[in-house]
C-alpha positions in Angstrom: -94.0 -36.5 58.0 -94.2 -40.0 56.7 -92.9 -40.6 53.2 -94.1 -43.0 50.4 -90.9 -45.0 50.8 -91.5 -45.6 54.5 -95.0 -46.8 53.9 -93.8 -49.1 51.1 -91.1 -50.5 53.4 -93.7 -51.1 56.1 -96.0 -53.0 53.7 -93.1 -55.3 52.9 -92.0 -55.8 56.5 -95.5 -56.8 57.8 -95.2 -59.9 55.5 -92.1 -61.1 57.5 -92.3 -59.5 61.0 -94.5 -61.0 63.7 -96.1 -57.8 64.9 -97.1 -54.4 63.5 -95.0 -52.6 66.1 -91.8 -54.3 64.9 -92.5 -53.6 61.3 -93.5 -50.0 62.0 -90.3 -49.4 64.1 -88.1 -50.8 61.3 -89.8 -48.6 58.8 -89.3 -45.5 61.1 -93.0 -45.0 61.8 -95.4 -44.8 64.7 -97.4 -48.0 65.0 -100.7 -46.0 65.0 -99.7 -44.3 61.8 -98.6 -47.5 60.2 -102.0 -49.1 61.0 -103.7 -46.1 59.4 -101.9 -46.6 56.1 -102.5 -50.3 56.3 -106.2 -49.7 56.7 -106.6 -47.2 53.8 -104.2 -48.9 51.5 -102.8 -45.6 50.0 -99.5 -43.8 50.0 -99.1 -40.4 51.7 -98.8 -38.7 48.3 -102.1 -40.2 47.2 -104.1 -38.8 50.1 -102.4 -35.4 50.2 -105.0 -32.6 49.6 -104.1 -29.8 47.1 -104.0 -26.4 48.7 -106.7 -24.1 47.2 -106.3 -21.1 49.5 -103.7 -18.3 49.2 -101.1 -17.8 51.9 -100.7 -14.1 51.2 -102.7 -11.3 49.6 -102.7 -11.2 45.8 -100.8 -7.9 44.9 -102.3 -7.9 41.4 -105.9 -8.5 42.3 -106.9 -4.9 41.5 -105.1 -4.6 38.2 -105.5 -8.2 36.9 -108.5 -7.3 34.6 -106.5 -4.7 32.7 -103.4 -7.0 32.5 -105.7 -9.7 31.1 -107.3 -7.4 28.5 -103.8 -6.4 27.3 -102.8 -10.1 27.0 -105.9 -10.9 25.1 -105.1 -8.2 22.5 -101.3 -8.9 22.4 -100.6 -12.5 23.7 -96.9 -12.0 23.1 -96.5 -9.4 25.8 -93.9 -10.5 28.4 -94.6 -10.4 32.1 -91.6 -8.1 32.7 -92.9 -5.5 30.2 -96.3 -5.5 31.9 -94.7 -5.3 35.3 -92.5 -2.3 34.4 -95.6 -0.6 32.9 -97.5 -1.1 36.2 -94.5 0.3 38.2 -94.6 3.5 36.0 -98.4 3.9 36.2 -98.7 3.0 39.9 -95.6 4.4 41.7 -94.8 2.8 45.0 -97.4 0.0 44.6 -95.3 -2.7 43.1 -91.8 -3.9 44.1 -89.2 -5.8 42.1 -89.6 -8.9 44.2 -93.2 -9.3 43.0 -92.2 -9.8 39.3 -92.0 -13.6 39.8 -95.6 -13.7 41.1 -96.8 -11.9 38.0 -94.8 -14.3 35.8 -96.4 -17.3 37.4 -99.9 -15.8 37.1 -99.4 -15.0 33.4 -98.0 -18.5 32.8 -101.1 -20.1 34.3 -103.4 -17.7 32.2 -101.6 -18.7 29.0 -101.9 -22.4 29.7 -105.6 -22.2 30.7 -107.2 -19.2 28.9 -104.6 -18.1 26.4 -104.5 -18.7 22.6 -103.7 -22.2 21.4 -100.1 -22.9 20.5 -98.9 -24.2 17.2 -99.1 -28.0 17.1 -96.2 -30.0 15.5 -97.2 -33.3 14.0 -94.5 -36.0 14.1 -93.9 -37.5 10.7 -93.5 -41.2 9.8 -90.5 -41.4 7.5 -90.4 -43.9 4.7 -87.2 -45.5 3.5 -85.8 -44.2 0.2 -88.3 -41.3 -0.1 -87.1 -38.1 1.4 -83.7 -36.3 1.7 -83.1 -32.8 3.1 -80.2 -30.5 2.7 -79.1 -27.0 3.9 -76.1 -24.9 4.6 -74.6 -24.4 8.0 -71.9 -22.1 9.3 -68.8 -23.8 10.8 -66.8 -20.7 11.8 -67.7 -20.9 15.5 -65.7 -24.2 15.8 -62.5 -22.1 15.5 -60.8 -24.3 12.8 -57.6 -22.9 11.4 -55.6 -23.8 8.3 -51.8 -23.3 8.8 -52.6 -21.0 11.7 -55.0 -18.9 9.7 -58.7 -18.6 10.6 -60.8 -20.7 8.2 -64.3 -19.2 7.9 -66.4 -21.6 5.9 -69.8 -23.3 5.5 -70.9 -26.9 5.1 -73.4 -28.1 2.6 -75.2 -30.8 4.7 -77.2 -33.6 3.2 -79.4 -36.0 5.3 -81.6 -39.0 4.5 -84.6 -38.6 6.9 -85.3 -42.3 7.4 -81.8 -43.6 8.3 -80.2 -40.2 9.1 -77.3 -41.1 6.8 -75.4 -37.8 6.1 -72.7 -36.3 4.0 -71.2 -32.8 3.6 -69.2 -30.6 1.4 -67.1 -27.6 2.4 -68.1 -24.4 0.7 -68.0 -20.6 1.2 -71.4 -19.3 0.1 -75.0 -20.4 -0.5 -74.6 -20.2 -4.2 -76.2 -22.5 -6.8 -72.7 -23.9 -7.6 -72.2 -24.9 -3.9 -75.7 -26.4 -3.8 -75.2 -28.4 -7.0 -71.7 -29.6 -6.1 -72.8 -30.6 -2.6 -76.0 -32.4 -3.6 -74.2 -34.3 -6.4 -71.3 -35.3 -4.1 -73.8 -36.7 -1.6 -75.9 -38.6 -4.2 -72.8 -40.2 -5.9 -71.4 -41.2 -2.5 -74.8 -42.6 -1.5 -74.9 -44.6 -4.8 -78.5 -43.9 -5.6 -81.3 -41.2 -5.7 -84.3 -40.9 -3.3 -87.6 -39.6 -4.5 -87.8 -36.1 -2.9 -85.3 -33.5 -2.1 -86.3 -30.8 0.4 -84.5 -27.6 1.1 -85.3 -24.1 2.5 -86.2 -21.1 0.4 -82.7 -20.6 -1.0 -82.7 -17.7 -3.5 -80.5 -19.7 -5.8 -83.1 -22.5 -5.9 -86.5 -21.1 -5.1 -88.3 -18.3 -6.9 -89.8 -15.4 -5.1 -93.4 -15.5 -3.9 -95.8 -14.7 -6.7 -93.4 -16.0 -9.5 -95.2 -18.3 -11.9 -92.4 -20.9 -11.6 -91.7 -22.6 -8.2 -88.0 -23.2 -8.7 -85.2 -21.4 -10.6 -84.3 -22.7 -14.1 -80.9 -24.1 -13.0 -82.3 -25.8 -9.9 -85.2 -27.3 -11.9 -82.6 -28.6 -14.4 -80.6 -30.2 -11.6 -83.7 -31.9 -10.2 -84.7 -33.1 -13.6 -81.3 -34.6 -14.3 -81.6 -36.8 -11.2 -85.4 -37.3 -11.5 -85.8 -35.8 -8.1 -89.1 -34.2 -6.9 -88.3 -30.8 -5.4 -89.9 -29.6 -2.2 -89.3 -26.3 -0.3 -90.1 -25.4 3.3 -92.5 -22.6 4.0 -91.2 -19.1 4.8 -90.3 -18.9 8.5 -91.0 -22.6 9.2 -87.6 -23.9 10.0 -89.1 -26.9 11.8 -90.1 -28.3 8.4 -86.4 -29.0 7.9 -86.2 -30.5 11.4 -84.1 -33.5 10.4 -81.3 -31.6 8.8 -81.5 -28.8 11.4 -81.1 -31.3 14.2 -78.2 -33.0 12.3 -76.5 -29.5 12.0 -76.5 -29.3 15.8 -75.4 -32.9 16.4 -72.7 -32.9 13.7 -71.1 -29.7 14.8 -71.1 -31.0 18.4 -69.4 -34.2 17.1 -66.8 -32.1 15.2 -66.1 -30.0 18.3 -65.6 -33.2 20.4 -63.4 -34.8 17.8 -61.3 -31.6 17.6 -60.9 -31.7 21.4 -59.7 -35.3 21.2 -57.4 -34.4 18.4 -55.8 -31.8 20.7 -55.6 -29.1 18.0 -57.9 -27.2 15.7 -55.2 -26.4 13.3 -54.7 -28.3 10.0 -51.7 -28.1 7.7 -53.9 -27.6 4.6 -57.5 -27.8 3.5 -57.2 -31.4 2.2 -56.2 -32.6 5.7 -59.3 -30.9 7.2 -61.6 -32.3 4.5 -60.2 -35.8 5.2 -60.9 -35.2 8.9 -64.6 -34.4 8.2 -64.9 -37.4 5.8 -63.6 -39.7 8.5 -66.1 -38.3 11.0 -69.0 -38.8 8.6 -68.0 -42.4 8.2 -67.9 -42.9 11.9 -71.3 -41.4 12.4 -72.8 -43.3 9.5 -71.4 -46.6 10.8 -74.3 -47.0 13.3 -76.9 -46.4 10.6 -76.0 -49.3 8.4 -79.1 -51.4 8.9 -81.6 -48.6 8.1 -79.4 -47.4 5.3 -79.5 -50.9 3.7 -83.3 -50.6 3.8 -83.1 -47.3 2.0 -80.6 -48.4 -0.6 -82.9 -51.2 -1.8 -85.5 -48.5 -2.7 -83.2 -45.8 -4.2 -83.3 -45.1 -7.9 -80.3 -45.6 -10.1 -77.9 -42.6 -10.7 -77.8 -41.0 -14.2 -74.9 -41.9 -16.5 -72.9 -38.8 -15.6 -72.8 -35.8 -13.2 -74.3 -32.5 -14.2 -71.7 -29.8 -14.7 -71.7 -27.6 -11.5 -70.9 -24.3 -13.1 -72.5 -21.1 -14.3 -71.7 -20.1 -17.9 -71.3 -16.4 -18.8 -70.5 -14.7 -22.1 -68.5 -11.5 -21.4 -66.4 -9.1 -23.4 -62.8 -8.4 -22.3 -62.5 -4.7 -21.6 -59.6 -2.4 -22.7 -58.1 -2.7 -19.2 -57.7 -6.5 -19.8 -60.4 -7.3 -17.3 -63.7 -9.1 -17.2 -66.6 -8.8 -14.7 -68.1 -12.0 -13.4 -70.8 -12.2 -10.6 -70.0 -8.6 -9.5 -66.2 -9.1 -9.2 -63.4 -8.1 -11.5 -60.7 -10.4 -12.8 -57.7 -9.8 -15.1 -57.1 -12.0 -18.2 -54.3 -12.2 -20.7 -54.1 -8.9 -22.7 -54.3 -10.8 -26.0 -58.0 -11.2 -25.3 -58.8 -7.5 -25.1 -61.9 -6.8 -27.2 -62.8 -10.5 -27.6 -65.9 -12.2 -26.2 -65.0 -15.1 -23.9 -67.0 -17.7 -22.1 -66.6 -17.8 -18.3 -67.4 -21.1 -16.5 -68.0 -20.2 -12.9 -67.4 -23.1 -10.5 -67.6 -23.2 -6.7 -64.0 -22.2 -6.1 -62.5 -21.3 -9.4 -63.5 -20.0 -12.8 -62.3 -20.9 -16.3 -61.8 -18.6 -19.2 -62.7 -20.2 -22.5 -61.9 -18.9 -26.0 -62.1 -20.7 -29.3 -63.3 -23.9 -27.5 -60.1 -23.9 -25.4 -59.5 -23.1 -21.7 -57.0 -20.3 -21.8 -56.8 -19.5 -18.1 -58.0 -20.8 -14.7 -58.5 -18.2 -11.9 -59.4 -18.6 -8.2 -63.0 -17.4 -7.6 -63.4 -14.4 -5.3 -65.8 -14.6 -2.4 -68.4 -11.9 -2.0 -69.0 -9.0 -4.3 -67.2 -5.8 -5.3 -63.8 -7.4 -5.2 -61.0 -7.7 -7.7 -58.1 -10.0 -8.6 -55.5 -8.6 -11.0 -52.6 -10.9 -12.0 -49.6 -8.7 -12.8 -48.4 -11.2 -15.4 -51.4 -10.4 -17.6 -50.6 -6.7 -17.9 -46.9 -6.2 -17.0 -45.8 -6.2 -20.7 -47.8 -3.0 -21.3 -47.4 -1.5 -17.9 -43.6 -1.4 -18.3 -44.2 0.5 -21.5 -46.6 2.9 -19.7 -45.0 3.4 -16.3 -46.9 6.7 -15.8 -50.1 4.6 -15.4 -48.8 2.9 -12.3 -49.1 5.7 -9.7 -52.9 6.1 -10.0 -53.8 2.6 -11.2 -57.1 1.6 -9.6 -55.9 -1.9 -8.7 -52.3 -1.0 -7.8 -52.4 -3.0 -4.6 -52.6 -6.2 -6.6 -49.3 -5.3 -8.2 -47.4 -6.1 -5.0 -47.4 -10.0 -4.9 -45.8 -10.1 -1.5 -45.0 -7.7 1.3 -41.4 -7.7 0.2 -42.3 -6.3 -3.2 -44.1 -3.4 -1.4 -41.0 -2.9 0.7 -38.8 -2.8 -2.4 -41.0 -0.2 -4.0 -40.9 2.0 -0.8 -37.1 1.6 -0.7 -36.8 2.6 -4.3 -38.9 5.8 -3.7 -36.4 6.7 -0.9 -33.5 6.3 -3.2 -34.8 7.9 -6.4 -37.4 10.3 -7.8 -40.9 8.8 -8.2 -40.7 8.2 -12.0 -37.3 6.5 -11.7 -38.5 4.4 -8.7 -41.6 3.3 -10.6 -39.5 2.2 -13.6 -37.1 0.3 -11.4 -39.9 -1.5 -9.5 -41.8 -2.4 -12.7 -38.6 -4.0 -14.1 -38.3 -6.0 -10.9 -42.0 -7.1 -11.3 -41.3 -7.9 -15.0 -38.4 -10.1 -13.8 -40.7 -11.9 -11.5 -43.2 -12.6 -14.3 -40.5 -13.8 -16.7 -38.3 -15.7 -14.3 -39.6 -16.8 -10.9 -41.6 -14.8 -8.4 -40.4 -16.8 -5.4 -36.8 -16.4 -6.6 -37.2 -12.6 -6.9 -38.9 -12.5 -3.4 -35.9 -14.5 -1.9 -33.4 -12.1 -3.6 -35.2 -9.1 -2.2 -35.1 -10.6 1.3 -31.4 -11.3 1.0 -30.7 -7.7 -0.1 -32.8 -6.4 2.8 -31.1 -8.7 5.3 -27.6 -7.5 4.2 -28.6 -3.9 4.1 -27.8 -3.6 0.3 -29.5 -1.2 -2.1 -32.5 -2.5 -4.0 -31.8 -2.4 -7.8 -32.9 -4.4 -10.8 -29.3 -5.4 -11.5 -28.7 -6.7 -8.0 -31.9 -8.8 -8.0 -31.1 -10.1 -11.5 -27.5 -10.9 -10.6 -28.6 -12.9 -7.6 -31.1 -15.0 -9.6 -28.8 -15.7 -12.5 -25.8 -16.5 -10.3 -27.7 -19.5 -8.9 -26.7 -18.6 -5.3 -28.6 -20.6 -2.7 -30.6 -18.3 -0.4 -31.5 -20.0 2.8 -35.3 -20.0 3.5 -36.7 -18.1 6.4 -37.6 -21.2 8.3 -34.1 -22.7 8.0 -32.3 -22.3 11.4 -28.7 -23.0 12.1 -28.1 -24.5 15.5 -24.5 -24.7 16.6 -23.1 -28.0 18.0 -23.5 -28.0 21.8 -20.1 -28.4 23.6 -20.7 -30.4 26.8 -17.4 -29.3 28.2 -18.9 -25.8 28.7 -21.5 -27.3 31.1 -18.8 -29.0 33.1 -17.0 -25.6 33.4 -20.2 -24.1 34.8 -20.6 -26.9 37.4 -16.9 -26.4 38.4 -17.5 -22.7 38.9 -20.6 -23.3 41.0 -18.8 -25.8 43.2 -15.9 -23.4 43.7 -18.3 -20.7 44.8 
């Protein structure tokens, strides 16, 4: 069979060769065939006739009408589902190898007679007008901090015209994360676009049917930066196509950068954050020209940032605890019965009383959790040791695994009431002196198989004895003469 390339070669050769025969031979064609293509002036692919007849009997001819009627009622039915239904209703008539035939038949029906598909209309982006943001999960990248898995999200901000992007590490899709991330991006950008679009975040967008479009706090944030808010329609992820595409491309870039780095482990979170900032700078470097166009049209930033926190007024309970966003935290016992203000930030919360910040606590992730600081309650717990055994949050009273080991060792040595009193005194010592020093003292006592007592721990701390850290290894000096002796023994053998 003659190919298009052979005919093209022949057409070139007849311009330089003396005869048709020579040109045809060099093109690998019969002279008669070559003259035919010279005469009609078309390529083989242009004169090839489409086959309109079947090479084998249609196995679905007798049931196609009922298949078609089902597709007209439910266009989403898959070919495999219909084929398995036919096999059940007509045993022995249809075989697995015929599935592909039905799939092709249905595909043609959908393209020629089926319902119209949703049309996506490409948008022309204008500089300085639209920005989009959304949260994306980063856990699949396998990043670890000091060998510990680091599950986290990224608040991702994108300018749709230049594709300039920025991001902030976070752990939930809370309003605090949204506010912190958006403000970080705007202040890094150095200006404010006209419109900010996000998906239907419950922290930003009211439920359908609510008279207000956005939540009060999100509306306040938009107002502070004079941003027009825009939300995507429910189930229409493509309306955030720019930021969704940047999610995919940015995570792919992170993955590649981690492979080049040779490790996915970072010594601390600051090192990982610096790694992401550097990657953002590298990605944005190629967008400088279009970014300059945008920056000329951006509005000025306000005089200051908006505080990215949620304020709560709560009363401290008799157990010296407060409840904030469905989690329990302990506070100094002096505040029992008082109303305090809680300022809930992305990763910490502040306890304010009398216009003064009296404590700062790490914010718990999720709901139904608790964080009890033994320093807040130890003064009274040591006076009421009987409350320890059944205390609801007793697990929080073991700062490290060695404190738990010490408590278990004391129970083996004494009756339960005595063991509890001894342990609480050790815990009191950690609160008044130094938790790390007490932990090191307990480790030293365990390593030397000595009894765990308050006096032994206190004596070690007050003596100022240096206790080697776990990571400190003593490597003896290598004597090379010993290797010479080994060589001598081998040679003698």
